[in-house]
C-alpha positions as CSV (number, residue, x, y, z in Angstrom):
1,M,-2.9,1.0,15.7
2,V,-3.8,1.9,11.9
3,Q,-4.9,5.1,10.9
4,I,-7.4,5.2,7.2
5,D,-7.7,8.5,5.5
6,T,-10.3,9.0,2.9
7,G,-12.1,11.4,1.5
8,H,-13.6,12.8,5.2
9,G,-10.5,13.0,7.4
10,S,-8.8,9.9,9.5
11,A,-10.1,7.1,11.6
12,F,-8.4,4.8,13.4
13,F,-8.9,1.9,14.8
14,S,-7.5,-0.7,16.9
15,A,-10.1,-3.5,17.3
16,E,-7.6,-6.7,17.2
17,P,-10.0,-8.2,14.2
18,L,-9.9,-4.8,12.1
19,L,-5.6,-4.7,12.1
20,K,-5.8,-8.8,11.0
21,Q,-8.1,-7.7,7.7
22,R,-6.2,-4.5,7.9
23,R,-2.3,-7.0,8.0
24,K,-3.9,-9.2,5.1
25,R,-4.2,-6.8,2.6
26,Y,-1.0,-5.0,3.3
27,D,0.6,-8.1,2.9
28,L,-1.2,-8.8,-0.6
29,V,-0.3,-5.3,-1.8
30,A,3.0,-5.9,-0.2
31,S,3.7,-8.9,-2.1
32,S,2.6,-7.7,-5.6
33,A,5.5,-4.9,-5.3
34,L,7.9,-5.1,-7.1
35,P,11.3,-5.1,-5.8
36,P,13.2,-1.0,-5.4
37,A,15.4,-1.6,-8.6
38,E,13.2,-2.9,-10.5
39,S,10.7,-0.4,-9.4
40,R,12.9,2.7,-10.1
41,D,13.4,0.6,-13.7
42,F,10.2,0.4,-15.0
43,I,9.3,3.7,-14.1
44,V,12.0,4.9,-15.8
45,E,10.1,2.5,-19.3
46,L,6.7,4.3,-18.6
47,L,8.5,8.7,-18.8
48,Q,10.2,7.5,-21.6
49,E,7.2,6.7,-23.8
50,L,5.4,9.8,-22.6
C-alpha cells in the first residue's frame, strides 16, 4: 500500500502496477541521496554560508 499526500488530502493505492512505479521513483531518490554523515556536513556547510 502506498499513501500519497497532496494539497487535497491523502490518497491510498494498492494496485501492483502503481506500487511498482512508486517503488522505482523511491529507489531513484534514495540512490541519489547522500549518506547520513555527508548529509549532516552538507547542511552544516549551508548553514555557515547564511
